[in-house]
C-alpha positions in Angstrom: 0.0 0.0 0.0 1.0 3.6 -0.2 3.7 4.8 2.2 2.8 7.0 5.1 2.9 10.8 5.0 6.2 11.1 6.9 7.9 8.4 4.8 6.7 10.0 1.5 8.0 13.4 2.4 11.4 12.2 3.8 12.8 11.8 0.2 12.5 13.7 -3.0 8.9 13.3 -4.3 8.4 11.1 -7.3 6.2 13.9 -8.8 5.7 17.4 -7.8 3.8 20.4 -9.2 5.1 23.8 -7.9 2.9 26.8 -8.4 1.2 25.7 -11.6 -0.9 28.4 -13.2 -2.8 27.2 -16.3 -5.1 28.5 -19.0 -7.4 27.0 -21.6 -6.7 29.8 -24.2 -3.3 31.2 -23.1 -4.9 34.3 -21.6 -7.5 33.6 -18.9 -6.3 31.8 -15.8 -8.4 28.7 -15.0 -6.1 27.1 -12.5 -4.0 29.2 -10.2 -0.9 28.5 -8.2 -1.5 24.8 -7.7 1.2 22.8 -5.8 1.1 19.1 -4.9 3.4 16.2 -4.7 3.3 12.4 -4.9 5.8 10.5 -2.8 7.7 7.4 -4.1 5.3 4.4 -3.9 2.4 6.6 -2.9 -1.1 7.0 -4.3 -2.6 10.5 -4.1 -5.9 11.6 -5.4 -7.1 15.0 -6.7 -10.8 15.6 -6.1 -12.9 18.3 -7.5 -16.2 19.1 -9.0 -16.8 18.8 -12.8 -15.3 21.6 -14.8 -12.8 22.7 -12.1 -9.7 21.9 -14.1 -8.7 18.5 -12.9 -7.9 17.2 -16.3 -6.1 20.5 -17.2 -3.8 19.9 -14.3 -3.1 16.3 -15.4 -2.3 17.5 -18.9 0.3 19.9 -17.5 1.8 17.1 -15.3 2.0 14.9 -18.3 3.8 17.6 -20.3 1.0 17.9 -22.9 0.6 21.6 -22.1 3.0 24.2 -20.9 1.8 26.2 -17.8 1.7 30.0 -17.8 3.8 29.8 -14.6 5.2 27.1 -12.3 7.0 23.9 -13.0 6.7 20.1 -12.9 9.4 18.0 -11.2 9.9 14.3 -11.8 12.2 12.8 -9.1 13.5 16.3 -8.6 14.2 17.0 -12.3 12.4 19.8 -14.1 10.3 18.2 -16.9 7.8 21.0 -17.5 6.3 20.8 -20.9 8.1 17.5 -21.7 5.7 14.8 -22.8 6.4 11.1 -22.4 8.1 11.4 -19.0 5.2 9.9 -17.1 2.5 7.3 -17.9 -1.0 8.6 -18.5 -4.2 6.6 -18.5 -7.3 8.3 -19.8 -10.8 7.9 -18.5 -11.9 5.7 -21.4 -9.9 2.5 -22.1 -9.4 3.5 -25.8 -8.8 -0.1 -26.8 -8.8 -0.4 -30.6 -11.7 -2.7 -31.6 -9.8 -4.0 -34.7 -6.8 -5.3 -32.6 -6.6 -8.2 -30.3 -5.8 -7.5 -26.6 -2.2 -8.5 -26.9 -1.7 -6.0 -29.7 -3.6 -3.3 -27.8 -1.5 -3.5 -24.7 1.7 -3.7 -26.8 1.0 -0.4 -28.6 3.4 1.7 -26.5 6.2 -0.7 -27.2 5.6 -0.9 -30.9 5.2 2.9 -31.2 8.6 3.3 -29.5 10.2 1.1 -32.2 10.1 -2.4 -30.7 9.3 -5.2 -33.1 5.9 -6.9 -32.7 7.3 -10.3 -31.7 9.6 -8.8 -29.1 6.8 -6.6 -27.7 4.6 -9.7 -27.4 7.3 -11.6 -25.6 7.7 -8.8 -23.1 4.0 -8.3 -22.5 2.9 -12.0 -22.4 4.3 -12.8 -18.9 2.4 -9.9 -17.4 -1.1 -11.0 -18.4 -1.5 -13.3 -15.5 -0.1 -10.8 -13.0 -2.7 -8.3 -14.2 -5.6 -10.8 -14.0 -5.8 -11.1 -17.8 -4.6 -14.7 -18.3 -6.1 -16.2 -21.4 -7.3 -12.9 -22.9 -4.3 -12.3 -25.2 -6.1 -13.4 -28.4 -9.5 -12.0 -27.5 -11.0 -8.8 -29.0 -11.9 -5.9 -26.8 -15.6 -6.5 -27.4 -15.2 -9.9 -25.7 -14.0 -8.4 -22.4 -16.0 -7.0 -19.5 -15.6 -3.4 -18.5 -13.3 -4.3 -15.6 -11.1 -6.5 -17.8 -10.8 -3.7 -20.4 -9.6 -1.4 -17.7 -7.0 -3.9 -16.5 -5.8 -4.2 -20.1 -5.7 -0.4 -20.3 -3.6 -0.3 -17.1 -1.2 -2.9 -18.5 -0.8 -0.9 -21.6 -0.1 2.2 -19.4 2.4 0.2 -17.3 4.3 -0.9 -20.5 5.0 2.8 -21.2 7.9 2.1 -18.9 7.8 4.9 -16.3 7.3 4.5 -12.5 4.9 7.5 -12.2 1.4 7.1 -13.5 -1.4 9.7 -13.9 -5.0 8.4 -14.1 -8.0 10.4 -15.2 -11.1 9.0 -13.5 -10.2 5.5 -14.6 -13.1 3.7 -13.0 -16.0 6.2 -13.6 -17.5 4.3 -16.5 -17.8 1.0 -14.6 -20.8 -0.2 -12.6 -20.7 0.3 -8.8 -19.7 -3.2 -7.8 -17.0 -3.5 -10.5 -15.7 -0.1 -9.5 -15.2 -1.2 -5.9 -13.4 -4.4 -7.0 -11.2 -2.4 -9.5 -10.0 0.2 -7.0 -9.0 -2.5 -4.5 -7.2 -4.3 -7.3 -5.5 -1.1 -8.4 -4.2 -0.2 -5.0 -2.7 -3.7 -4.7 -1.1 -3.5 -8.1 0.5 -0.1 -7.5 2.1 -1.5 -4.4 3.2 -4.7 -6.0 4.7 -2.9 -9.0 6.4 -0.2 -7.0 4.6 2.7 -8.8 3.6 6.2 -7.7 0.2 7.3 -8.9 -1.9 10.5 -9.0 -5.6 9.7 -9.7 -8.2 12.4 -10.4 -11.8 11.6 -9.5 -15.0 13.3 -8.4 -15.8 10.3 -6.2 -14.9 11.2 -2.6 -15.3 7.6 -1.3 -13.0 6.4 -4.1 -10.4 9.0 -3.3 -10.3 8.3 0.5 -10.2 4.6 -0.1 -7.3 4.6 -2.5 -5.1 7.5 -1.4 -2.7 8.2 1.4 -3.4 11.9 0.8 -6.3 13.7 -1.0 -5.8 17.1 -2.6 -9.1 19.0 -2.9 -9.5 21.4 -5.9 -12.0 24.2 -5.4 -13.1 27.0 -7.8 -15.3 27.6 -10.8 -13.4 28.6 -13.9 -16.6 28.9 -15.9 -17.7 31.6 -13.5 -14.4 33.4 -13.6 -13.0 31.9 -10.4 -9.7 30.2 -11.0 -9.4 26.8 -9.3 -6.9 26.2 -6.5 -6.0 23.6 -4.0 -8.2 24.4 -1.0 -6.6 21.8 1.2 -4.9 18.4 1.7 -6.3 15.6 3.7 -4.1 12.8 5.1 -5.8 9.5 5.3 -4.9 7.6 8.5 -4.6 3.8 8.0 -2.4 3.2 11.1 -3.2 -0.2 12.6 -5.4 -1.4 9.7 -4.9 -5.1 8.9 -7.4 -5.3 6.1 -8.2 -2.9 3.3 -11.5 -4.7 2.8 -12.9 -3.1 5.9 -11.3 0.3 5.7 -14.4 2.0 4.3 -16.3 1.0 7.4 -14.0 2.6 9.9 -14.2 5.9 11.8 -10.9 6.9 10.1 -12.5 6.6 6.7 -15.5 8.7 7.7 -13.3 11.4 9.4 -11.2 11.8 6.2 -14.4 11.8 4.0 -15.9 14.6 6.2 -12.7 16.7 5.8 -12.7 16.3 2.1 -16.4 17.2 1.8 -15.8 20.3 4.0 -13.0 21.5 1.7 -15.2 20.9 -1.4 -17.8 23.3 0.2 
């Protein structure tokens, strides 16, 4: 599971945003002075209402856009405006219907110049680890929503970076599948030694998965630039089973704090 707050902050963060100011058109500020960090081996969540600029922040962290001000640090190195330095999983799985699952998950390797046979050889051993054993030759239409998301996460993992950004990865799933997937995801991040920042509008999901939840407030459509209104640490001290965490007082305390910051 994610490291505790003190452990995460004792070393250089895996990913950090420092004073990011962002715009949709290069003029009007929609996100102002946002700072956050993700420790090595940590899962953090960014929670905010629809339209507050969560995806805009992720685009900047992924190097897809250049901020008006501020910078992005990857393991302490300035990577502002440099795409391809972190893995990025979008809300939709975006599996190509005309390609089998093995070819879908190998796309990052093939695009980077690796031969198809070599890419298959590298990906094949990971199918069982990701709960996808036996699906290699299937088409995307033959997989359930949860299985498609597993395939999308495997494809993201094969991008080869240890920092992953995820944009509401479970929002399209039904409620029960979503619960199962977030438990699976937390376990896989720990097993693979990744660091992850997940954006979501689901407060329960954020509190369940993250060691720290950043709350984004503001309404850019009304002329109020979004900003981080607070950070909530999630206390799992003494927890022996993640299965029961959402029933604990600690879960409810963290959820109340997040809801209060959302306003």
